[in-house]
N, CA, C, O and the ligand as a Tripos MOL2 file, in Angstrom:
@<TRIPOS>MOLECULE
protein
  249   247    63     0     0
PROTEIN
NO_CHARGES

@<TRIPOS>ATOM
      1 N           0.8520   -1.1980    0.0000 N.3       1 MET1
      2 CA          0.0000    0.0000    0.0000 C.3       1 MET1
      3 C           0.8910    1.2530    0.0000 C.2       1 MET1
      4 O           1.7570    1.4130    0.8600 O.2       1 MET1
      5 N           0.6640    2.1110   -0.9550 N.am      2 SER2
      6 CA          1.4780    3.3140   -1.0600 C.3       2 SER2
      7 C           0.8380    4.4910   -0.3370 C.2       2 SER2
      8 O           1.4060    5.5800   -0.2570 O.2       2 SER2
      9 N          -0.3550    4.2430    0.1860 N.am      3 GLU3
     10 CA         -1.0280    5.3250    0.8990 C.3       3 GLU3
     11 C          -0.5770    5.3670    2.3460 C.2       3 GLU3
     12 O          -0.5080    4.3430    3.0270 O.2       3 GLU3
     13 N          -0.2750    6.5530    2.7920 N.am      4 LYS4
     14 CA          0.1050    6.7360    4.1880 C.3       4 LYS4
     15 C          -0.7470    7.8450    4.7830 C.2       4 LYS4
     16 O          -1.4170    8.5950    4.0720 O.2       4 LYS4
     17 N          -0.7030    7.9280    6.0920 N.am      5 ALA5
     18 CA         -1.4910    8.9640    6.7550 C.3       5 ALA5
     19 C          -0.5850    9.8590    7.5810 C.2       5 ALA5
     20 O           0.3330    9.3880    8.2520 O.2       5 ALA5
     21 N          -0.8490   11.1270    7.5240 N.am      6 CYS6
     22 CA         -0.0860   12.1140    8.2910 C.3       6 CYS6
     23 C          -0.3950   11.9470    9.7750 C.2       6 CYS6
     24 O          -1.5600   11.9110   10.1730 O.2       6 CYS6
     25 N           0.6400   11.8460   10.5820 N.am      7 LYS7
     26 CA          0.4210   11.6510   12.0180 C.3       7 LYS7
     27 C          -0.0930   12.9100   12.6920 C.2       7 LYS7
     28 O          -0.6430   12.8500   13.7920 O.2       7 LYS7
     29 N           0.0800   14.0220   12.0540 N.am      8 GLN8
     30 CA         -0.3250   15.2810   12.6680 C.3       8 GLN8
     31 C          -1.7770   15.6400   12.3610 C.2       8 GLN8
     32 O          -2.5360   16.0010   13.2600 O.2       8 GLN8
     33 N          -2.1600   15.5390   11.0760 N.am      9 CYS9
     34 CA         -3.5100   15.9820   10.7210 C.3       9 CYS9
     35 C          -4.3710   14.8710   10.1190 C.2       9 CYS9
     36 O          -5.5090   15.1200    9.7210 O.2       9 CYS9
     37 N          -3.8410   13.6520   10.0490 N.am     10 ASN10
     38 CA         -4.5850   12.4860    9.5600 C.3      10 ASN10
     39 C          -4.8150   12.4570    8.0500 C.2      10 ASN10
     40 O          -5.4870   11.5500    7.5560 O.2      10 ASN10
     41 N          -4.3020   13.3790    7.3400 N.am     11 ARG11
     42 CA         -4.4720   13.4280    5.8960 C.3      11 ARG11
     43 C          -3.8910   12.1810    5.2240 C.2      11 ARG11
     44 O          -2.7830   11.7560    5.5530 O.2      11 ARG11
     45 N          -4.6380   11.5960    4.2810 N.am     12 ILE12
     46 CA         -4.1140   10.4790    3.5050 C.3      12 ILE12
     47 C          -3.1830   11.0330    2.4280 C.2      12 ILE12
     48 O          -3.5540   11.9150    1.6540 O.2      12 ILE12
     49 N          -1.9860   10.5000    2.3990 N.am     13 VAL13
     50 CA         -0.9830   10.9770    1.4610 C.3      13 VAL13
     51 C          -0.5990    9.8200    0.5430 C.2      13 VAL13
     52 O          -0.2370    8.7360    1.0010 O.2      13 VAL13
     53 N          -0.6860   10.0730   -0.7570 N.am     14 GLU14
     54 CA         -0.3930    9.0360   -1.7300 C.3      14 GLU14
     55 C           0.9130    9.3280   -2.4490 C.2      14 GLU14
     56 O           1.0970   10.4100   -3.0070 O.2      14 GLU14
     57 N           1.8210    8.3520   -2.4320 N.am     15 ASP15
     58 CA          3.0870    8.4820   -3.1480 C.3      15 ASP15
     59 C           3.8030    9.8020   -2.8760 C.2      15 ASP15
     60 O           4.2660   10.4720   -3.7990 O.2      15 ASP15
     61 N           3.8850   10.1570   -1.6240 N.am     16 ALA16
     62 CA          4.6060   11.3660   -1.2530 C.3      16 ALA16
     63 C           5.2560   11.1330    0.1030 C.2      16 ALA16
     64 O           4.8510   10.2390    0.8470 O.2      16 ALA16
     65 N           6.2500   11.9240    0.4180 N.am     17 THR17
     66 CA          6.9260   11.7550    1.7010 C.3      17 THR17
     67 C           6.5990   12.8970    2.6450 C.2      17 THR17
     68 O           7.1130   12.9760    3.7610 O.2      17 THR17
     69 N           5.7400   13.7720    2.1740 N.am     18 GLU18
     70 CA          5.4020   14.9440    2.9750 C.3      18 GLU18
     71 C           3.9000   15.1950    2.8850 C.2      18 GLU18
     72 O           3.2960   15.0270    1.8260 O.2      18 GLU18
     73 N           3.3140   15.5910    3.9830 N.am     19 CYS19
     74 CA          1.8940   15.9180    3.9920 C.3      19 CYS19
     75 C           1.6610   17.2300    3.2460 C.2      19 CYS19
     76 O           2.3200   18.2290    3.5360 O.2      19 CYS19
     77 N           0.7170   17.2380    2.2740 N.am     20 PRO20
     78 CA          0.4690   18.4710    1.5120 C.3      20 PRO20
     79 C          -0.2330   19.5500    2.3380 C.2      20 PRO20
     80 O          -0.2450   20.7200    1.9550 O.2      20 PRO20
     81 N          -0.8100   19.1600    3.4560 N.am     21 VAL21
     82 CA         -1.5610   20.1270    4.2610 C.3      21 VAL21
     83 C          -0.6660   20.8320    5.2730 C.2      21 VAL21
     84 O          -0.6120   22.0610    5.3160 O.2      21 VAL21
     85 N           0.0340   20.0470    6.0840 N.am     22 CYS22
     86 CA          0.8120   20.6730    7.1630 C.3      22 CYS22
     87 C           2.3140   20.5330    6.9680 C.2      22 CYS22
     88 O           3.0950   20.9130    7.8400 O.2      22 CYS22
     89 N           2.7260   19.9780    5.8070 N.am     23 LYS23
     90 CA          4.1530   19.8470    5.4660 C.3      23 LYS23
     91 C           4.9340   18.9820    6.4490 C.2      23 LYS23
     92 O           6.1610   19.0540    6.5270 O.2      23 LYS23
     93 N           4.2070   18.1760    7.1840 N.am     24 ASN24
     94 CA          4.8300   17.2470    8.1000 C.3      24 ASN24
     95 C           5.3540   16.0490    7.3050 C.2      24 ASN24
     96 O           4.6870   15.6010    6.3730 O.2      24 ASN24
     97 N           6.5240   15.5230    7.6470 N.am     25 ASN25
     98 CA          6.9850   14.3270    6.9440 C.3      25 ASN25
     99 C           6.9480   13.0950    7.8430 C.2      25 ASN25
    100 O           7.5660   12.0740    7.5380 O.2      25 ASN25
    101 N           6.2390   13.1960    8.9230 N.am     26 ASP26
    102 CA          6.0580   12.0580    9.8190 C.3      26 ASP26
    103 C           4.7640   11.3330    9.4290 C.2      26 ASP26
    104 O           3.6970   11.5730    9.9920 O.2      26 ASP26
    105 N           4.9020   10.4360    8.4400 N.am     27 LEU27
    106 CA          3.7410    9.7250    7.9210 C.3      27 LEU27
    107 C           3.7250    8.2960    8.4360 C.2      27 LEU27
    108 O           4.7740    7.6890    8.6520 O.2      27 LEU27
    109 N           2.5430    7.7740    8.6270 N.am     28 SER28
    110 CA          2.3930    6.4230    9.1450 C.3      28 SER28
    111 C           1.7040    5.5400    8.1270 C.2      28 SER28
    112 O           0.7580    5.9580    7.4590 O.2      28 SER28
    113 N           2.1970    4.2960    8.0140 N.am     29 SER29
    114 CA          1.5060    3.3580    7.1260 C.3      29 SER29
    115 C           0.5180    2.5210    7.9220 C.2      29 SER29
    116 O          -0.1540    1.6500    7.3710 O.2      29 SER29
    117 N           0.4310    2.7880    9.2190 N.am     30 THR30
    118 CA         -0.5250    2.0820   10.0710 C.3      30 THR30
    119 C          -1.6600    3.0230   10.4410 C.2      30 THR30
    120 O          -1.5440    3.8540   11.3410 O.2      30 THR30
    121 N          -2.7600    2.8640    9.7140 N.am     31 TRP31
    122 CA         -3.9160    3.7190    9.9740 C.3      31 TRP31
    123 C          -5.1580    2.9350    9.5940 C.2      31 TRP31
    124 O          -5.0640    1.9240    8.8970 O.2      31 TRP31
    125 N          -6.2870    3.3750   10.0280 N.am     32 SER32
    126 CA         -7.5210    2.6590    9.7080 C.3      32 SER32
    127 C          -8.6820    3.6100    9.5060 C.2      32 SER32
    128 O          -8.8060    4.6350   10.1760 O.2      32 SER32
    129 N          -9.5250    3.2370    8.5600 N.am     33 GLY33
    130 CA        -10.7240    4.0150    8.2930 C.3      33 GLY33
    131 C         -10.4060    5.2770    7.5210 C.2      33 GLY33
    132 O          -9.4470    5.9800    7.8420 O.2      33 GLY33
    133 N         -11.1970    5.5670    6.5130 N.am     34 THR34
    134 CA        -10.9900    6.8180    5.7970 C.3      34 THR34
    135 C         -12.2960    7.5850    5.7240 C.2      34 THR34
    136 O         -13.3850    7.0100    5.7380 O.2      34 THR34
    137 N         -12.1590    8.8810    5.6450 N.am     35 VAL35
    138 CA        -13.3200    9.7310    5.4910 C.3      35 VAL35
    139 C         -12.9310   10.8440    4.5200 C.2      35 VAL35
    140 O         -11.8410   11.4090    4.6060 O.2      35 VAL35
    141 N         -13.8420   11.1470    3.5960 N.am     36 VAL36
    142 CA        -13.5860   12.2420    2.6720 C.3      36 VAL36
    143 C         -14.3600   13.4540    3.1710 C.2      36 VAL36
    144 O         -15.5750   13.4020    3.3630 O.2      36 VAL36
    145 N         -13.6450   14.5200    3.3710 N.am     37 ILE37
    146 CA        -14.2670   15.7290    3.8990 C.3      37 ILE37
    147 C         -14.3180   16.7940    2.7990 C.2      37 ILE37
    148 O         -13.2940   17.1830    2.2380 O.2      37 ILE37
    149 N         -15.5150   17.2410    2.5150 N.am     38 TYR38
    150 CA        -15.7120   18.2380    1.4570 C.3      38 TYR38
    151 C         -15.8330   19.6480    2.0290 C.2      38 TYR38
    152 O         -15.2610   20.6060    1.5090 O.2      38 TYR38
    153 N         -16.5880   19.7390    3.1030 N.am     39 ASN39
    154 CA        -16.8100   21.0460    3.7250 C.3      39 ASN39
    155 C         -16.4060   21.0080    5.1960 C.2      39 ASN39
    156 O         -17.2270   20.7190    6.0660 O.2      39 ASN39
    157 N         -15.1450   21.3000    5.4640 N.am     40 PRO40
    158 CA        -14.6630   21.2050    6.8500 C.3      40 PRO40
    159 C         -15.4610   22.0450    7.8310 C.2      40 PRO40
    160 O         -15.6070   21.6750    8.9960 O.2      40 PRO40
    161 N         -15.9810   23.1790    7.3610 N.am     41 GLU41
    162 CA        -16.7200   24.0520    8.2900 C.3      41 GLU41
    163 C         -18.0920   23.4970    8.6350 C.2      41 GLU41
    164 O         -18.7270   23.9120    9.6040 O.2      41 GLU41
    165 N         -18.5300   22.5560    7.8240 N.am     42 ASP42
    166 CA        -19.8840   22.0450    7.9790 C.3      42 ASP42
    167 C         -19.8870   20.5560    8.2980 C.2      42 ASP42
    168 O         -20.8540   19.8530    8.0070 O.2      42 ASP42
    169 N         -18.7990   20.0800    8.8970 N.am     43 SER43
    170 CA        -18.6700   18.6490    9.1280 C.3      43 SER43
    171 C         -18.2720   18.3620   10.5640 C.2      43 SER43
    172 O         -17.2840   18.8930   11.0720 O.2      43 SER43
    173 N         -19.0680   17.5030   11.2130 N.am     44 GLU44
    174 CA        -18.7940   17.1540   12.5980 C.3      44 GLU44
    175 C         -17.4910   16.3930   12.7310 C.2      44 GLU44
    176 O         -16.7050   16.6210   13.6510 O.2      44 GLU44
    177 N         -17.2760   15.4680   11.7760 N.am     45 ILE45
    178 CA        -16.0700   14.6410   11.8400 C.3      45 ILE45
    179 C         -14.8210   15.4860   11.5740 C.2      45 ILE45
    180 O         -13.7570   15.2280   12.1380 O.2      45 ILE45
    181 N         -14.9580   16.4770   10.7290 N.am     46 ALA46
    182 CA        -13.8280   17.3780   10.4640 C.3      46 ALA46
    183 C         -13.4550   18.1270   11.7360 C.2      46 ALA46
    184 O         -12.2780   18.3390   12.0300 O.2      46 ALA46
    185 N         -14.4710   18.5190   12.4750 N.am     47 GLU47
    186 CA        -14.2310   19.2220   13.7230 C.3      47 GLU47
    187 C         -13.5360   18.3040   14.7190 C.2      47 GLU47
    188 O         -12.6190   18.7160   15.4280 O.2      47 GLU47
    189 N         -13.9870   17.0540   14.7610 N.am     48 LYS48
    190 CA        -13.3990   16.0700   15.6590 C.3      48 LYS48
    191 C         -11.9340   15.8170   15.3370 C.2      48 LYS48
    192 O         -11.0930   15.7040   16.2290 O.2      48 LYS48
    193 N         -11.6490   15.7300   14.0380 N.am     49 LEU49
    194 CA        -10.2840   15.4360   13.6100 C.3      49 LEU49
    195 C          -9.4230   16.6870   13.5280 C.2      49 LEU49
    196 O          -8.2090   16.5960   13.3500 O.2      49 LEU49
    197 N         -10.0380   17.8420   13.6560 N.am     50 GLY50
    198 CA         -9.2970   19.0870   13.5510 C.3      50 GLY50
    199 C          -8.9110   19.4170   12.1230 C.2      50 GLY50
    200 O          -7.8850   20.0510   11.8780 O.2      50 GLY50
    201 N          -9.7550   18.9760   11.1630 N.am     51 VAL51
    202 CA         -9.4600   19.1590    9.7470 C.3      51 VAL51
    203 C          -9.9920   20.4980    9.2490 C.2      51 VAL51
    204 O         -11.1330   20.8690    9.5240 O.2      51 VAL51
    205 N          -9.1490   21.2140    8.5130 N.am     52 LYS52
    206 CA         -9.5740   22.4980    7.9640 C.3      52 LYS52
    207 C          -9.4370   22.5660    6.4530 C.2      52 LYS52
    208 O          -9.8290   23.5520    5.8290 O.2      52 LYS52
    209 N          -8.8790   21.5140    5.8690 N.am     53 THR53
    210 CA         -8.6870   21.4660    4.4250 C.3      53 THR53
    211 C          -9.4290   20.2580    3.8650 C.2      53 THR53
    212 O          -9.2640   19.1500    4.3750 O.2      53 THR53
    213 N         -10.2520   20.4470    2.8140 N.am     54 PRO54
    214 CA        -10.9760   19.3250    2.2350 C.3      54 PRO54
    215 C         -10.0170   18.2540    1.7320 C.2      54 PRO54
    216 O          -8.9020   18.5550    1.3040 O.2      54 PRO54
    217 N         -10.4640   16.9950    1.7890 N.am     55 GLY55
    218 CA         -9.6170   15.9070    1.3000 C.3      55 GLY55
    219 C          -9.9670   14.6120    1.9750 C.2      55 GLY55
    220 O         -10.9820   14.5100    2.6640 O.2      55 GLY55
    221 N          -9.1130   13.6050    1.7740 N.am     56 GLU56
    222 CA         -9.3400   12.2960    2.3580 C.3      56 GLU56
    223 C          -8.4760   12.1430    3.6100 C.2      56 GLU56
    224 O          -7.2750   12.4130    3.5940 O.2      56 GLU56
    225 N          -9.1110   11.7060    4.6810 N.am     57 TYR57
    226 CA         -8.4210   11.5890    5.9560 C.3      57 TYR57
    227 C          -8.6120   10.2270    6.5900 C.2      57 TYR57
    228 O          -9.6220    9.5580    6.3700 O.2      57 TYR57
    229 N          -7.6410    9.8280    7.3710 N.am     58 ALA58
    230 CA         -7.7540    8.5800    8.1240 C.3      58 ALA58
    231 C          -8.4810    8.8670    9.4270 C.2      58 ALA58
    232 O          -8.3200    9.9320   10.0220 O.2      58 ALA58
    233 N          -9.2770    7.9090    9.8590 N.am     59 ILE59
    234 CA         -9.9820    8.0870   11.1290 C.3      59 ILE59
    235 C          -8.9910    7.9080   12.2880 C.2      59 ILE59
    236 O          -8.9980    8.6560   13.2660 O.2      59 ILE59
    237 N          -8.1480    6.8940   12.1360 N.am     60 ARG60
    238 CA         -7.1750    6.6180   13.1880 C.3      60 ARG60
    239 C          -5.7820    6.4490   12.6110 C.2      60 ARG60
    240 O          -5.5960    5.7480   11.6170 O.2      60 ARG60
    241 N          -4.8320    7.0720   13.2140 N.am     61 VAL61
    242 CA         -3.4330    6.9270   12.7910 C.3      61 VAL61
    243 C          -2.6220    6.4750   13.9890 C.2      61 VAL61
    244 O          -2.6970    7.0580   15.0710 O.2      61 VAL61
    245 N          -1.8390    5.4180   13.7730 N.am     62 LYS62
    246 CA         -1.0030    4.9180   14.8830 C.3      62 LYS62
    247 C           0.4180    5.4300   14.7550 C.2      62 LYS62
    248 O           1.2650    5.1170   15.5920 O.2      62 LYS62
    249 ZN         -0.5910   16.6980    7.8520 Zn       63 ZN63
@<TRIPOS>BOND
     1     1     2 1
     2     2     3 1
     3     3     4 2
     4     3     5 am
     5     5     6 1
     6     6     7 1
     7     7     8 2
     8     7     9 am
     9     9    10 1
    10    10    11 1
    11    11    12 2
    12    11    13 am
    13    13    14 1
    14    14    15 1
    15    15    16 2
    16    15    17 am
    17    17    18 1
    18    18    19 1
    19    19    20 2
    20    19    21 am
    21    21    22 1
    22    22    23 1
    23    23    24 2
    24    23    25 am
    25    25    26 1
    26    26    27 1
    27    27    28 2
    28    27    29 am
    29    29    30 1
    30    30    31 1
    31    31    32 2
    32    31    33 am
    33    33    34 1
    34    34    35 1
    35    35    36 2
    36    35    37 am
    37    37    38 1
    38    38    39 1
    39    39    40 2
    40    39    41 am
    41    41    42 1
    42    42    43 1
    43    43    44 2
    44    43    45 am
    45    45    46 1
    46    46    47 1
    47    47    48 2
    48    47    49 am
    49    49    50 1
    50    50    51 1
    51    51    52 2
    52    51    53 am
    53    53    54 1
    54    54    55 1
    55    55    56 2
    56    55    57 am
    57    57    58 1
    58    58    59 1
    59    59    60 2
    60    59    61 am
    61    61    62 1
    62    62    63 1
    63    63    64 2
    64    63    65 am
    65    65    66 1
    66    66    67 1
    67    67    68 2
    68    67    69 am
    69    69    70 1
    70    70    71 1
    71    71    72 2
    72    71    73 am
    73    73    74 1
    74    74    75 1
    75    75    76 2
    76    75    77 am
    77    77    78 1
    78    78    79 1
    79    79    80 2
    80    79    81 am
    81    81    82 1
    82    82    83 1
    83    83    84 2
    84    83    85 am
    85    85    86 1
    86    86    87 1
    87    87    88 2
    88    87    89 am
    89    89    90 1
    90    90    91 1
    91    91    92 2
    92    91    93 am
    93    93    94 1
    94    94    95 1
    95    95    96 2
    96    95    97 am
    97    97    98 1
    98    98    99 1
    99    99   100 2
   100    99   101 am
   101   101   102 1
   102   102   103 1
   103   103   104 2
   104   103   105 am
   105   105   106 1
   106   106   107 1
   107   107   108 2
   108   107   109 am
   109   109   110 1
   110   110   111 1
   111   111   112 2
   112   111   113 am
   113   113   114 1
   114   114   115 1
   115   115   116 2
   116   115   117 am
   117   117   118 1
   118   118   119 1
   119   119   120 2
   120   119   121 am
   121   121   122 1
   122   122   123 1
   123   123   124 2
   124   123   125 am
   125   125   126 1
   126   126   127 1
   127   127   128 2
   128   127   129 am
   129   129   130 1
   130   130   131 1
   131   131   132 2
   132   131   133 am
   133   133   134 1
   134   134   135 1
   135   135   136 2
   136   135   137 am
   137   137   138 1
   138   138   139 1
   139   139   140 2
   140   139   141 am
   141   141   142 1
   142   142   143 1
   143   143   144 2
   144   143   145 am
   145   145   146 1
   146   146   147 1
   147   147   148 2
   148   147   149 am
   149   149   150 1
   150   150   151 1
   151   151   152 2
   152   151   153 am
   153   153   154 1
   154   154   155 1
   155   155   156 2
   156   155   157 am
   157   157   158 1
   158   158   159 1
   159   159   160 2
   160   159   161 am
   161   161   162 1
   162   162   163 1
   163   163   164 2
   164   163   165 am
   165   165   166 1
   166   166   167 1
   167   167   168 2
   168   167   169 am
   169   169   170 1
   170   170   171 1
   171   171   172 2
   172   171   173 am
   173   173   174 1
   174   174   175 1
   175   175   176 2
   176   175   177 am
   177   177   178 1
   178   178   179 1
   179   179   180 2
   180   179   181 am
   181   181   182 1
   182   182   183 1
   183   183   184 2
   184   183   185 am
   185   185   186 1
   186   186   187 1
   187   187   188 2
   188   187   189 am
   189   189   190 1
   190   190   191 1
   191   191   192 2
   192   191   193 am
   193   193   194 1
   194   194   195 1
   195   195   196 2
   196   195   197 am
   197   197   198 1
   198   198   199 1
   199   199   200 2
   200   199   201 am
   201   201   202 1
   202   202   203 1
   203   203   204 2
   204   203   205 am
   205   205   206 1
   206   206   207 1
   207   207   208 2
   208   207   209 am
   209   209   210 1
   210   210   211 1
   211   211   212 2
   212   211   213 am
   213   213   214 1
   214   214   215 1
   215   215   216 2
   216   215   217 am
   217   217   218 1
   218   218   219 1
   219   219   220 2
   220   219   221 am
   221   221   222 1
   222   222   223 1
   223   223   224 2
   224   223   225 am
   225   225   226 1
   226   226   227 1
   227   227   228 2
   228   227   229 am
   229   229   230 1
   230   230   231 1
   231   231   232 2
   232   231   233 am
   233   233   234 1
   234   234   235 1
   235   235   236 2
   236   235   237 am
   237   237   238 1
   238   238   239 1
   239   239   240 2
   240   239   241 am
   241   241   242 1
   242   242   243 1
   243   243   244 2
   244   243   245 am
   245   245   246 1
   246   246   247 1
   247   247   248 2
@<TRIPOS>SUBSTRUCTURE
     1 MET1         2 RESIDUE 1 A MET
     2 SER2         6 RESIDUE 1 A SER
     3 GLU3        10 RESIDUE 1 A GLU
     4 LYS4        14 RESIDUE 1 A LYS
     5 ALA5        18 RESIDUE 1 A ALA
     6 CYS6        22 RESIDUE 1 A CYS
     7 LYS7        26 RESIDUE 1 A LYS
     8 GLN8        30 RESIDUE 1 A GLN
     9 CYS9        34 RESIDUE 1 A CYS
    10 ASN10       38 RESIDUE 1 A ASN
    11 ARG11       42 RESIDUE 1 A ARG
    12 ILE12       46 RESIDUE 1 A ILE
    13 VAL13       50 RESIDUE 1 A VAL
    14 GLU14       54 RESIDUE 1 A GLU
    15 ASP15       58 RESIDUE 1 A ASP
    16 ALA16       62 RESIDUE 1 A ALA
    17 THR17       66 RESIDUE 1 A THR
    18 GLU18       70 RESIDUE 1 A GLU
    19 CYS19       74 RESIDUE 1 A CYS
    20 PRO20       78 RESIDUE 1 A PRO
    21 VAL21       82 RESIDUE 1 A VAL
    22 CYS22       86 RESIDUE 1 A CYS
    23 LYS23       90 RESIDUE 1 A LYS
    24 ASN24       94 RESIDUE 1 A ASN
    25 ASN25       98 RESIDUE 1 A ASN
    26 ASP26      102 RESIDUE 1 A ASP
    27 LEU27      106 RESIDUE 1 A LEU
    28 SER28      110 RESIDUE 1 A SER
    29 SER29      114 RESIDUE 1 A SER
    30 THR30      118 RESIDUE 1 A THR
    31 TRP31      122 RESIDUE 1 A TRP
    32 SER32      126 RESIDUE 1 A SER
    33 GLY33      130 RESIDUE 1 A GLY
    34 THR34      134 RESIDUE 1 A THR
    35 VAL35      138 RESIDUE 1 A VAL
    36 VAL36      142 RESIDUE 1 A VAL
    37 ILE37      146 RESIDUE 1 A ILE
    38 TYR38      150 RESIDUE 1 A TYR
    39 ASN39      154 RESIDUE 1 A ASN
    40 PRO40      158 RESIDUE 1 A PRO
    41 GLU41      162 RESIDUE 1 A GLU
    42 ASP42      166 RESIDUE 1 A ASP
    43 SER43      170 RESIDUE 1 A SER
    44 GLU44      174 RESIDUE 1 A GLU
    45 ILE45      178 RESIDUE 1 A ILE
    46 ALA46      182 RESIDUE 1 A ALA
    47 GLU47      186 RESIDUE 1 A GLU
    48 LYS48      190 RESIDUE 1 A LYS
    49 LEU49      194 RESIDUE 1 A LEU
    50 GLY50      198 RESIDUE 1 A GLY
    51 VAL51      202 RESIDUE 1 A VAL
    52 LYS52      206 RESIDUE 1 A LYS
    53 THR53      210 RESIDUE 1 A THR
    54 PRO54      214 RESIDUE 1 A PRO
    55 GLY55      218 RESIDUE 1 A GLY
    56 GLU56      222 RESIDUE 1 A GLU
    57 TYR57      226 RESIDUE 1 A TYR
    58 ALA58      230 RESIDUE 1 A ALA
    59 ILE59      234 RESIDUE 1 A ILE
    60 ARG60      238 RESIDUE 1 A ARG
    61 VAL61      242 RESIDUE 1 A VAL
    62 LYS62      246 RESIDUE 1 A LYS
    63 ZN63       249 GROUP 0 **** ****
């Protein structure tokens, strides 16, 4: 699996070594569950995850 998740903001990152959202390079290949967030301001899960940028996010990152 080439998809990894950012440990800081949970963003799913594909074929990259750096998170496009927070520029963190601490990515984890151990994560579970994904959610696509379209409207961070209007999403309960986005608020829970602290997401402010639309995109695909992991529910849990280890
Ligand atoms: Zn990030």
